[in-house]
C-alpha positions as CSV (number, residue, x, y, z in Angstrom):
1,M,-1.6,17.7,-26.7
2,T,-5.0,17.2,-28.1
3,E,-7.3,14.2,-27.1
4,T,-6.2,11.7,-30.1
5,Q,-3.1,11.6,-28.7
6,A,-3.3,11.3,-24.6
7,V,-3.3,7.4,-23.2
8,R,-5.8,5.3,-20.8
9,L,-4.4,4.4,-17.8
10,P,-3.6,0.8,-18.7
11,T,-5.8,-1.6,-16.1
12,T,-5.6,-5.4,-17.6
13,R,-3.2,-7.1,-16.6
14,P,-2.4,-10.3,-18.7
15,Q,-4.2,-13.5,-18.7
16,G,-3.4,-15.6,-16.1
17,C,-1.0,-13.8,-14.6
18,P,-2.2,-11.1,-12.0
19,F,1.2,-10.2,-10.6
20,A,2.6,-8.8,-13.8
21,P,1.3,-5.0,-14.9
22,P,-0.3,-4.7,-18.0
23,V,1.6,-5.6,-21.1
24,A,0.5,-2.0,-22.8
25,F,3.3,-0.1,-20.0
26,A,6.0,-1.3,-21.7
27,D,5.4,0.2,-25.0
28,I,4.3,3.4,-23.5
29,R,7.0,3.4,-21.1
30,A,9.5,2.8,-24.3
31,H,8.0,5.5,-26.4
32,R,7.5,8.0,-24.0
33,P,7.7,7.8,-20.7
34,L,5.6,10.5,-19.6
35,T,2.6,10.7,-21.6
36,P,-0.5,12.3,-22.8
37,M,-3.1,10.6,-20.6
38,A,-7.6,11.0,-21.1
39,F,-8.1,10.9,-17.6
40,P,-11.7,9.6,-16.7
41,D,-13.8,12.5,-16.2
42,G,-12.1,14.1,-19.0
43,H,-9.0,16.1,-17.7
44,L,-6.5,15.8,-20.2
45,G,-2.9,15.4,-18.0
46,W,-0.5,12.8,-18.3
47,L,1.0,9.4,-17.4
48,A,3.8,9.0,-15.7
49,T,5.7,5.8,-16.3
50,S,9.4,5.3,-15.9
51,H,11.6,5.1,-12.8
52,A,13.5,8.3,-13.5
53,A,9.9,10.1,-14.1
54,V,8.3,8.7,-11.6
55,R,11.0,9.9,-8.9
56,A,10.6,13.2,-10.5
57,V,7.1,14.1,-10.0
58,L,6.9,12.7,-6.6
59,S,10.4,14.6,-5.7
60,D,9.0,18.1,-6.6
61,P,7.3,20.4,-4.1
62,R,5.8,21.3,-7.7
63,F,3.8,18.7,-7.5
64,S,0.7,18.8,-5.0
65,S,-1.1,15.8,-3.6
66,R,-3.6,17.9,-2.6
67,F,-7.1,16.1,-3.2
68,E,-9.4,18.4,-3.9
69,L,-6.5,19.7,-6.8
70,M,-6.4,16.4,-8.4
71,H,-8.0,14.0,-11.0
72,Y,-8.1,10.5,-10.2
73,P,-6.8,7.6,-12.3
74,L,-7.8,4.6,-11.8
75,A,-12.1,6.2,-11.8
76,D,-14.9,9.3,-12.4
77,V,-15.6,10.2,-9.3
78,G,-16.2,13.8,-10.2
79,Q,-14.6,16.7,-7.7
80,L,-13.1,15.3,-5.1
81,P,-13.4,17.4,-1.9
82,P,-10.5,17.8,0.2
83,A,-8.6,14.9,2.4
84,P,-10.1,14.6,5.9
85,L,-8.1,16.1,9.1
86,G,-5.0,13.8,9.7
87,D,-5.1,12.4,6.4
88,L,-1.2,12.4,5.6
89,T,-1.4,11.5,1.7
90,G,-3.7,14.5,0.5
91,I,-1.6,17.7,2.4
92,D,1.0,19.5,1.3
93,A,3.9,21.5,3.2
94,P,3.9,22.9,6.0
95,E,0.6,21.3,7.4
96,H,2.2,17.9,6.1
97,A,5.6,18.5,7.5
98,R,4.1,19.4,11.0
99,F,2.0,16.0,11.0
100,R,5.1,14.0,9.5
101,K,7.5,15.8,11.6
102,L,5.6,14.9,14.9
103,L,5.1,10.5,13.7
104,A,8.4,10.0,12.4
105,S,10.4,10.0,15.3
106,K,7.7,7.2,16.4
107,F,7.9,5.0,12.9
108,T,11.7,4.8,13.0
109,V,13.7,1.6,12.4
110,R,14.6,0.7,16.0
111,R,10.6,1.1,17.1
112,M,9.8,-1.2,14.4
113,R,12.3,-4.1,14.7
114,L,11.8,-4.0,18.4
115,L,8.0,-5.2,17.7
116,T,9.2,-8.2,15.9
117,E,9.1,-10.5,19.0
118,R,5.0,-9.5,19.2
119,V,4.7,-10.3,15.1
120,E,6.7,-13.4,15.5
121,Q,4.3,-14.2,18.8
122,L,0.7,-13.7,16.7
123,A,2.0,-15.2,13.3
124,A,3.0,-18.8,15.7
125,E,-0.5,-18.6,17.2
126,H,-1.8,-17.3,14.1
127,L,0.2,-20.4,12.5
128,D,-1.3,-22.8,15.2
129,A,-4.2,-22.6,14.8
130,M,-4.3,-23.0,10.9
131,E,-3.1,-26.3,12.3
132,R,-5.3,-27.1,14.8
133,A,-7.7,-26.6,12.0
134,G,-6.4,-28.1,8.7
135,G,-6.8,-27.0,5.1
136,P,-8.3,-25.9,2.7
137,L,-9.2,-22.8,4.4
138,D,-8.9,-18.8,3.4
139,L,-5.3,-17.6,4.1
140,M,-6.8,-14.2,4.1
141,S,-9.0,-14.8,6.6
142,A,-7.2,-17.2,8.9
143,Y,-3.2,-15.3,8.6
144,A,-2.8,-12.0,6.5
145,R,-5.4,-10.5,7.4
146,P,-5.6,-10.7,11.4
147,I,-2.1,-9.9,11.9
148,P,-1.5,-6.3,10.7
149,T,-4.7,-6.4,11.9
150,L,-3.8,-7.2,15.4
151,V,-0.3,-5.2,15.1
152,I,-1.9,-1.9,14.0
153,C,-4.5,-2.0,16.8
154,E,-2.1,-2.9,18.8
155,L,0.4,-0.4,18.3
156,L,-2.1,2.4,18.8
157,G,-3.9,1.0,21.5
158,V,-7.7,-0.4,19.8
159,P,-9.6,-2.6,22.3
160,Y,-9.7,-6.1,20.8
161,G,-12.7,-6.8,20.4
162,E,-13.4,-3.3,18.2
163,R,-10.7,-4.6,15.2
164,D,-12.5,-6.2,13.1
165,A,-15.0,-3.2,12.3
166,F,-11.7,-1.8,11.6
167,F,-10.5,-4.1,8.8
168,A,-14.4,-4.0,7.3
169,H,-13.7,0.2,6.9
170,T,-10.6,0.0,5.2
171,V,-12.4,-2.3,2.5
172,T,-14.6,0.6,1.8
173,M,-12.6,2.9,2.3
174,G,-10.4,0.9,-0.4
175,A,-12.8,-0.1,-3.1
176,L,-13.1,1.3,-6.6
177,D,-16.9,1.4,-6.6
178,S,-17.0,3.5,-3.3
179,S,-18.3,6.9,-4.3
180,P,-16.1,9.8,-2.3
181,E,-18.9,10.2,0.3
182,Q,-19.0,6.7,1.1
183,Q,-15.0,6.6,1.6
184,Y,-15.7,10.4,3.9
185,A,-18.3,8.8,5.7
186,T,-16.4,5.8,6.8
187,F,-12.8,7.5,7.7
188,E,-15.4,10.1,9.3
189,A,-16.7,7.1,11.3
190,V,-13.4,5.7,12.9
191,K,-12.0,9.2,13.2
192,D,-14.4,9.8,15.6
193,Y,-13.7,7.0,17.0
194,V,-10.5,7.4,17.2
195,R,-11.1,11.2,19.4
196,D,-12.6,9.2,21.9
197,L,-10.5,6.9,22.2
198,V,-7.3,9.5,22.5
199,R,-9.6,11.3,25.4
200,A,-9.4,8.3,27.1
201,K,-6.3,8.3,27.0
202,R,-5.8,11.5,28.3
203,A,-6.2,10.3,31.4
204,D,-5.5,6.7,31.4
205,P,-2.3,6.4,30.0
206,T,-1.2,2.9,28.1
207,D,1.7,1.6,26.7
208,D,0.7,2.9,22.7
209,L,1.2,4.6,19.9
210,L,-1.7,7.1,21.1
211,S,-0.8,7.8,24.3
212,D,2.4,8.5,23.5
213,L,0.8,11.0,20.7
214,T,-1.0,12.6,23.8
215,G,1.9,14.6,24.5
216,T,2.5,16.3,21.3
217,E,1.1,19.8,20.2
218,L,-1.6,17.7,18.3
219,T,-5.4,18.6,19.1
220,D,-8.5,15.2,19.6
221,D,-9.6,16.5,16.4
222,E,-6.0,15.9,14.8
223,L,-4.9,12.7,17.0
224,G,-8.4,11.3,15.6
225,G,-7.8,12.0,11.5
226,I,-4.4,10.6,12.8
227,G,-4.8,7.8,14.6
228,G,-7.8,6.6,11.5
229,F,-5.5,7.4,9.0
230,L,-2.4,4.7,9.9
231,L,-5.2,2.4,11.0
232,A,-6.8,2.8,7.7
233,A,-3.2,2.8,5.7
234,G,-1.6,-0.2,8.2
235,L,-4.6,-2.4,7.5
236,D,-5.0,-3.6,4.1
237,T,-2.3,-2.8,2.3
238,T,0.2,-5.3,4.1
239,A,-2.7,-7.9,4.7
240,N,-2.6,-7.9,0.5
241,M,0.9,-7.6,0.7
242,L,1.5,-10.7,2.7
243,G,-2.1,-12.3,0.7
244,L,-1.0,-11.6,-2.8
245,G,2.9,-12.6,-1.8
246,T,2.1,-15.8,-1.0
247,F,0.6,-16.2,-4.0
248,A,3.3,-15.8,-6.0
249,L,5.4,-17.6,-3.9
250,L,3.5,-20.4,-4.9
251,R,3.0,-20.0,-8.4
252,H,7.3,-19.8,-8.3
253,P,8.1,-22.8,-6.4
254,H,11.8,-22.6,-6.8
255,Q,11.9,-19.5,-4.9
256,L,9.3,-20.2,-2.3
257,A,12.0,-23.5,-1.6
258,L,14.6,-20.9,-1.8
259,L,13.0,-18.7,1.1
260,R,12.2,-21.9,3.4
261,T,15.7,-23.3,3.4
262,E,17.7,-20.4,4.1
263,P,15.9,-17.8,5.8
264,D,18.8,-15.1,5.1
265,R,17.5,-14.4,1.9
266,A,13.9,-12.7,3.9
267,D,15.3,-9.2,4.0
268,R,15.3,-9.2,-0.1
269,A,12.4,-11.6,-0.4
270,V,10.6,-8.7,0.7
271,E,11.7,-5.7,-1.4
272,E,11.6,-8.4,-4.6
273,L,7.8,-8.9,-3.8
274,L,7.4,-5.4,-3.0
275,R,9.1,-4.3,-6.3
276,Y,7.4,-6.8,-8.5
277,L,4.0,-6.8,-7.0
278,S,4.1,-3.6,-6.4
279,I,-0.1,-3.4,-4.2
280,A,-0.3,0.1,-4.4
281,H,-0.1,0.8,-7.9
282,T,-1.4,4.7,-8.3
283,A,-0.4,7.5,-6.9
284,A,-1.6,11.0,-9.1
285,R,-0.2,14.7,-8.4
286,T,-1.4,17.9,-9.7
287,A,1.3,20.9,-10.8
288,L,0.8,23.9,-9.0
289,A,3.4,25.7,-11.7
290,D,4.4,24.7,-15.0
291,V,6.8,22.7,-14.7
292,R,9.5,20.8,-16.8
293,V,10.4,17.1,-16.4
294,E,11.9,14.4,-18.1
295,G,12.3,18.0,-20.8
296,Q,8.5,17.9,-21.3
297,L,6.2,20.8,-20.2
298,I,3.7,20.1,-17.7
299,R,1.1,22.8,-17.4
300,K,-0.3,24.4,-14.0
301,G,-3.6,22.8,-12.7
302,Q,-2.7,19.4,-15.0
303,T,-2.5,16.2,-13.1
304,V,0.1,13.6,-13.3
305,A,-1.1,9.8,-12.5
306,V,2.0,8.5,-11.3
307,S,2.4,4.3,-12.2
308,L,4.8,3.4,-9.3
309,L,3.8,-0.5,-10.9
310,A,5.2,1.2,-14.4
311,A,7.8,2.1,-12.6
312,N,9.2,-1.1,-10.3
313,H,9.0,-3.0,-13.3
314,D,11.5,-0.9,-15.6
315,P,14.5,-2.3,-17.1
316,L,16.6,0.8,-17.0
317,K,16.8,0.1,-13.5
318,F,16.8,-3.6,-13.2
319,D,17.3,-6.3,-15.1
320,D,14.7,-8.4,-16.6
321,P,12.1,-6.7,-14.7
322,G,9.3,-9.3,-15.1
323,S,11.0,-12.1,-13.2
324,F,10.1,-12.5,-9.8
325,D,13.9,-13.2,-8.0
326,I,14.0,-12.9,-4.4
327,G,18.1,-12.4,-4.7
328,R,17.4,-9.4,-6.5
329,N,18.3,-6.6,-5.3
330,A,15.3,-4.2,-5.6
331,V,17.2,-1.5,-3.3
332,G,15.6,1.4,-5.3
333,H,11.8,0.5,-6.0
334,V,9.1,2.8,-5.5
335,A,6.5,0.5,-3.8
336,F,6.0,3.0,-0.9
337,G,5.9,5.7,-2.9
338,H,9.2,8.7,-3.0
339,G,9.2,11.9,-2.0
340,A,8.2,13.7,1.5
341,H,4.9,11.2,1.0
342,Q,6.6,7.9,1.5
343,C,5.4,5.6,3.2
344,L,5.6,6.6,6.8
345,G,4.5,2.7,8.1
346,Q,7.1,1.2,5.7
347,Q,9.6,-0.3,8.5
348,L,6.4,-1.4,10.3
349,A,5.8,-3.4,7.2
350,R,8.5,-5.2,6.1
351,V,8.6,-6.6,10.0
352,E,5.4,-8.0,9.5
353,M,6.3,-9.5,6.1
354,R,9.8,-10.5,7.0
355,V,8.8,-12.2,10.0
356,A,5.4,-13.7,8.8
357,L,6.0,-15.1,5.1
358,P,9.5,-17.0,5.9
359,A,7.3,-18.2,9.3
360,L,4.5,-19.6,7.1
361,V,6.5,-21.5,4.3
362,R,8.5,-23.1,7.0
363,R,5.5,-24.4,9.9
364,F,3.5,-25.8,6.2
365,P,6.3,-27.1,3.8
366,A,3.7,-28.9,1.0
367,L,1.9,-25.6,1.3
368,R,-0.1,-25.0,-2.1
369,L,-3.4,-23.8,-3.3
370,A,-6.7,-25.4,-3.1
371,V,-8.3,-24.3,-6.3
372,P,-6.7,-24.0,-9.3
373,A,-4.8,-20.5,-9.9
374,E,-7.2,-18.6,-12.0
375,D,-10.2,-19.3,-9.5
376,V,-8.3,-17.1,-7.2
377,P,-10.8,-14.3,-6.5
378,V,-8.1,-11.2,-7.6
379,R,-9.0,-7.9,-6.2
380,H,-9.2,-5.2,-9.6
381,D,-12.5,-3.7,-8.2
382,M,-9.7,-1.9,-5.5
383,D,-7.1,0.9,-5.5
384,I,-4.8,-1.6,-3.6
385,H,-4.5,-4.4,-5.7
386,G,-4.5,-8.3,-4.2
387,V,-6.9,-11.2,-3.2
388,H,-10.1,-11.1,-1.9
389,E,-9.6,-15.1,-1.0
390,L,-6.5,-17.1,-1.0
391,P,-8.0,-20.9,-0.5
392,V,-4.9,-23.0,0.7
393,T,-4.0,-26.5,2.1
394,W,-0.7,-28.1,2.5
């Protein structure tokens, strides 16, 4: 493999369509689904674009998630430090398995579905406030951000008055122009706060996830890190699925009408939005040994950029993947990743989307963009795709 053979990670989306993947992915995937890639820091690694190759890399324990072994595929940020304590995305087994086992029982499908009534209440309250305010308004600040912020903070037991600060921290951690030092400092600030919160809950438990976890073997430092990680992971992602998902529905009025008039389509609509948008678009893994994937030898120490976005638009897995169809059975998408590191809070995200999106389009049948589509500020500068604002009216 030489530098002249290597591709760069495609990042430019088709003009006028912020939902579609970069066109170059289709050519790369058709020619060579596991192809040499030149990373921003000069590393020569690989890019996985097919559904099969992505799943193979993500499920193979010979590939590491450890940050300090990884070359970042989206920008040249230099040598990454090890993951902060409690950040499950940047560690491997056995440490990862230990944390995951303790947390998995707290994020079961059944437990998350029990939250449905509370999410319905929060959605109704914010829709009432939107109706009183009248349009136009920014859907992100009025609806898409507050709901997941309130849900994850209530789940963890964060006092109401301190919740906005946590969302601001997630923006810093997700911005591509934030240095690793800025991101880690922000994570440490959140972790320190949660650690103090854990100590208070040990003395006076309440009905929340952090109080439950104080009954496990986890230390205060570990709980602080895990709590900070869950707060960060549970806010920005779901907020942008609600915002960008609404944008996509508004740009596909037939699909929006189906969701509004046929509520039994909500489950499939959520899975299709997850597949179609793939907002957590790129992951990375580093080979711990020489590994063959799809017949290609990946050398020890090489990083593989894993395009979840390209995998979810693989025509060998999904018929006509470029079309947005809420009637599609999108089972098997990798929007939440795959393997040991598959998103722990995926069921919570599903509950929030299944409630909030249908409730929005039913309450405001005439919902529409308040600005031309091309003027919606899309988040091209973030590792979670979405919109900074979504001006709407009705």
